[in-house]
N, C-alpha and C positions, 0 to 999 in steps of 0.2 A: 736519293729522294729529291723531287723537284721543289722549288721554292714555294709554289702554291700550296703544296701539301703541308708545309710547315705553317703557313698562314692559317689553313683550315684547322690543323691540329690545335693551334693556340686559340683560334676564334671560337671553336665549338664549346669548350668548357665555360666561356663567359657569355655565350649567347643565351637568349631567353629559352625557357623550357618548351616552347612551341615546336612545330615541325620544321621550321625554317633553319636547316642546318648550315646554310651559307651566310647567316647573318653575321655581320662584322662588328655590331655594336649593340648595347642594351640601353634602355631608358628607365631609370628608377626615379619616379616622381613622388615628391612630398609636397607639403603645403607651401614651402618657402623656396626650395631649390630643385632644379632639374639637373641631374648629374649625367653627363654623356660620356660613355666610354667608347671612344671612336677609333678602334682598330689599331692596326700596325702601319707605320710608315717605313719604307725602305729605300735605300739608295744603292745603285749598282756602280761600283768603281771599276769599270772595264779595263782601264789602262793603268790602274794604281794597285798593283798586287801586294804592296806592303801593308795595305789596310784591309781588314775583313769587311764583309757586308755588315751594315749597321742597321739595327732595328730599335724603334722606340715605341713605347706605349704612352699616349698622351691622355691625361685625365683632366677634364675641365668641369668646373661647377658654375652654373649660371642661374639667374633668377627665373622661376617658372611663371611668374606673373608680375605685372607692374607694381611698383611700390612708390612711396612718396619721394624717394631719392634716386631711383633708376627704373628703367623700363625692363620689361620681360626680355630675357636673353642676355642681359648684362653679365659679363664674366666677373665672378667674385673670388674664384680660386682656381688654380691650375697647377699641375705638376707633370713632369715627364720622367718616365722610368726607362732605364736601359734594359733591353731584353737580351739575355744570354742563353743560347741553346747549348745543351750538353753534347749534341752531335755536331759534327762538322758539316756545314752546308756547302755543297759543291758549287764552285764559282762559275764553271762552264764559260770561261773567258775565251773568246775567239779574237785573235789579233790579225788585223789586215796586214799582210806583208806586201810591201811595195814591189811591183814587178819591174820598176825602173831602177837600175843601178847607177848611182851618181858618183862621179869621180870627185874625190875630196883632195884639196890641196890648199896651200897657203902662200901668200906673198908678203913681203916685208919691205919697209923703207926705214928711214931714220926715226920716224915718228910713230908709226902704227904697224900692227900685224893684222892682216885680213885673211879670213877663212872663206874658201869658195866651195860650192858644190856645182860642178860643171862650170857654167858661165855666170852663176848667181852668187853674189857676195852675201853671205848670211851673217857674218860677224866681223866687227872691227874693234880692236882693243888698242887703247892709247898706251904707248910705251912709257910716257912720262908719269902717268898715274897708275897704270895697271888696271884701269877700269874699262868697261864696255862702253863704246861710243854709239854703236849701231847694231841692231839685230833684226834680221828678216827671216821669213819662212823660206823653205826651199823653192816655193813658187814665186818668190820675190816680193811678197806682201810685207811692207814695213811694219815692225812690231814696236821696237824701241827706237826713238828718234835721236839722231846725233845732234841736231840743232838745238835740242832741249836738254843737253847734258847727259843723256844716256842713263847709265846706272851709277849709283854712288853708295858708299857705306853711310848709314844714317845713325846718328846718336841723339839728335835734337828733336824737339816738337814745339809747336806753337803754344806758348805758355797759357795755362789756365789761371783763373783767379786763385785757386788753391795752391798752385805753384808759386804764386807771388806772396802767399801768406807767411809772415815771419819777419825777423829782423834783417834789414838790408839797407835802409835809407838813412845812413849816418856817415859822417866824414870818414871814419876809419874803414868801414866796409867798402865805401866807394873808392877810396884810395887803393885798397887791396886788389881791385879789379886789374889794375895795370902793374901791380907789384907782386909777383908770384910768391916771394918769400913771406910777405905779410899775409897773403891769402892762406898759405899753408899753416902759418901760426894760428890764424883765427879758426880755421877748420879743425885743427888738432885740439885747440882749446875748447871749442864747442863740444867735440866728441868726448873730451875728458870729463866735462860736467854734464854729459848726457843732454845737451841742449838741442839735439836733433830728434828727440823722442816726440811722440805724437802729442803730448800734453805739456811740453816745455814752454814757458812764457817767453823765453828768450831765444828760441830756436831760429837758426838761420834759414831763410826761405830757400826752397829748392832752386828757384831761378837765380838767386845770388850765388849759390854754390856752383851751379852750372856755368855761369859767366866767369867765375874765378878760374875755372880750369880750361876755359875756351870752348864751352858747349853752348854758344849763343846762336839761336836760330838765324839771327841777322848776319852773323859771321861764323858759319859752321866750319868744322875742321876740314883740312885738305889732305888728300892722299898723294904720297910721293912714292914712286916705284924705284927701289934701289937696283933690282936685277930682275930681268924677265927672260924666260926660256920657253921654247916651244919644241915639243917632241911628237913625232908621228908614231903612235903605237901600232897602228895597223891601217888598212885601207878604209876602215870605217870609224876610226876613233883617233882624236888628237888631243893632247894635253898641253895646256899653257899654265906655267907656274910663275907667280909674281911675288917677290919679297918686297913688302910695302911698309912704310911708316905712315902713321896718322899724325899730322902736324897741327898745332894750334894756329889759327888764322892770325894775321896781323904781323907786326914787326918782330915779335918774340916767337919765332917758330919752334917752340918746344915740342919734342916728340912725346905724344900722349900714349900711343899704342904702337906696337910693332907686330908683324906676323906675316901670314901668307894668304894670298887669294889664288885659288886654283880653278881652272876652267877645263872641264871635259866636254869636248865637242864631238858629236856623233854624225854620221852620214845621214841619219834621219832628220837632222836639223835640231835635235834636242841638245840643250846645253845645261850642264850641271855646274853650279857655282858653289864652291866651298870656301868659307872665310874663317880663319883661325887667328885670333889676336890675343895679346897679353898687354896689360898696362905697364908702362915704363915710368910715367910721371907720378911722383909721390902725391901730387895734388889730386890726381884722379883717384888714387887709393883712399883718400880721405873723404870722398863723397859718400853721402848717405845712399844715393842711388843714381844711376844713369837715367835719363828720360826714356830712352829706348835703345835697342840694338837690333839692327837689321839692314836691309837694303832698300833704297828708293830708286824708282825708275819712272821715266816719262814715256807713256805709250801713245801710239797713233790714235788720233781722235776718233777714227772709225770703229775702234774696238770698245764701244761704250756699253755693249750688252754684257752684264756681269752675272755669272752663275757660280755658286759656291756651296760646298758642304761644310757647315760649321754652325755657329750660334747666330741667331737672328730672330725675327727679321729686322729689329731695330738695333741701334748702336749699342755696343757693350764693351766693357773694359775688365781687366782682371779682378777688380774689386766691385764691379757693377755688372754682373752677368746672370744672376739667379733667375731673372725674368726672361732671359733669352734662351729659347729652346734650341736643340739641335735639329737640323733639317737641311734640305736642299732649297736654296732661295735664289730668286732672280731679281735683279735690281739694275740701277744705272748709277754712275758717279753723282749725278745731280740729285737723285733720290737718296743716296747715302749721306749727302751733306746735311748737317743739322745747323740751322740758321740761328745760332745764338746771338743775342743782342750785341755782345762784344765778340768778334771773331776769335776763335780759339781752336785748340785741338778738338777734333770731333770725328764721328763716323767710323770708328774702329769696329772690327769684328774679331771675336776670339775663337780659339780652338778650331782652326781651319785645317781641313784635310787636303782640299784642292780648291782652286778658283780658276774659272775660265773667263777670258776677255775675248769676245768675238764681235765681228761685224754683222751686218744684216744677212749675209750669206752663210754665216757659220764658220768663217775663217778667222783664225786668231791664235791664241796661245793658252795653254793650260799650265798653271804654276802649282807645284806641289813640293813637299819636303819629306825628309826622313822622319819627321815628327810633326805634331800640330804646330801651327804658327798663328800670327795675327796679320790682318791686312786692312787697308783702307784705300779708297780710290776717290779722288777729288778733282774738281775742275779748276781749283786754285792751288798754287804752290804753298808749301809750308811757310816760306818767307812772306808771301802775300798775306796769309792768315795772321802771322805773328805781328806784322807791322801795321795792320789795320786796327783802328780803334772802334770803328762803327761799321755796320753792314753796308751802308751806302758807299763806303770806300772800296768795296769789292765789285769789280766789273761783273755785270750780268752775263753769264755764259750758258751755252746750251750743249746737251749731249750730242755727240757726233760732229761738233764744230770746233771744239777746243781740245788741246792735248790733255791727257789723263795723267794725273800725278798719283802714283801708286807707292804705298809703303808696304813692305813685306818684312815683318818683324819677328825675330826669335822671341823677344820679350819687349813689353812696353810697361812702364811704371803705372801703377794704379792712379786714380784721380783723387782719392781722399774724399772728405766731405763731413767729418766730425765737426769741423769748423773751417773758416777760410782765413782766419787771422794768425794761424800758426801752421807750421809744416805738419800735416796730419795724415799722410799716407802711412798705413801700418807696415811694419817691417816685412811681413810676408809678401807684400806686393812691391817691394823694392827690387832693383836690379843691381846687384853688387858687381863692381867692375873687376874684381879679382876672384880667383887667380887667372882665369882665362875665359875668353868669349869665343864661341864657335857657332856657325850656322851654315846650313846647306840647303839650296833650293834647286829645283829642276824646272826648266822652261821647255815645254813640248809644243811644237807647232800643231795647230788644228786646221784641217782643211774642211771645206764645205761638205765633203762626202761623209765626214764622221758624224 
């Protein structure tokens, strides 16, 4: 049965009792409210077969006439319902098969591994860190920029006022920042007396805890590759496996995490990145929560047209998303930025199935995962946001002219908000660093024909 017939089957029972059988909504009017039941929204994931088609029913309540406090049409209530059909809806996916067969090969030197499709270099990986330096489409369109640090594993965020709430500004805690043994003692002591709870008067601030273990946005951890190997599985697929350590920045390069980063590269230009880490540092295990866990990348400035399936249209976080409905939204990095008086973490979107970054011609990249994830796209780097005290300290930038700083997160810690003078993010919105962290994303080039 075709999709339209499902829409009609669902629409008819809720349509008005008149003869208009194709009506997709009804209006029920009272003296105070006009309730609009406005049909079904759907999204077709043509190249994302691991997700089914998604349907939602949106119910919105708005004022039927002017009042002393708001005008007619002002929304006072809304809710979104997931629609689940008992029958399977045929996807009817047609995939365009390339008629051009590209030759896939790699080159290596002492510092880098490069993957080529014919004469086009699509991927460069740094042997020292095991991270992507550069990524281009098979047509040679730059996607990830080498001069802007490529791709990295991300654990930090620009701190919020709530991240700063709690005990941290005394001689003992400041001394512990540079003395790990003292930091571990303080963190264990605070957990023993439950001082990291939401309502503890003596709880250690999240920012202090993060600085103790080396998760400072101003001095983020560094990735060191112990061993790297490349294997040609076939003419159309190549695997690169890196055994990596995540080291604390500074003179005390303690190993915080260890694990593997694996890259599956396909002759279509698609790249799958799988990251599996486990904590080695006892300090990390003492944390209430990591700020985030995922990947960050710097994209070509021309890929400023953003389209995604997830929650929106405004920013949302794990503990602030009830007002953000599911849908397919289009935006830009500049529009995603929230201009808080004090620059901070902002602009996140939750429960993402896929996100496209394209230029004016429709060329770019689609990013997806094996499960939903979080993402944000900004015109300022995390470090710039963290180090700025006021908005005037951030350079004015425009879409299409500045590199795009993208975060793709498996998890991001909630923001809290019960108060701002204690650590107040509830435990269900924490990211525990143990026993293991894993995340997989797929980057699929998009051409203007799609």
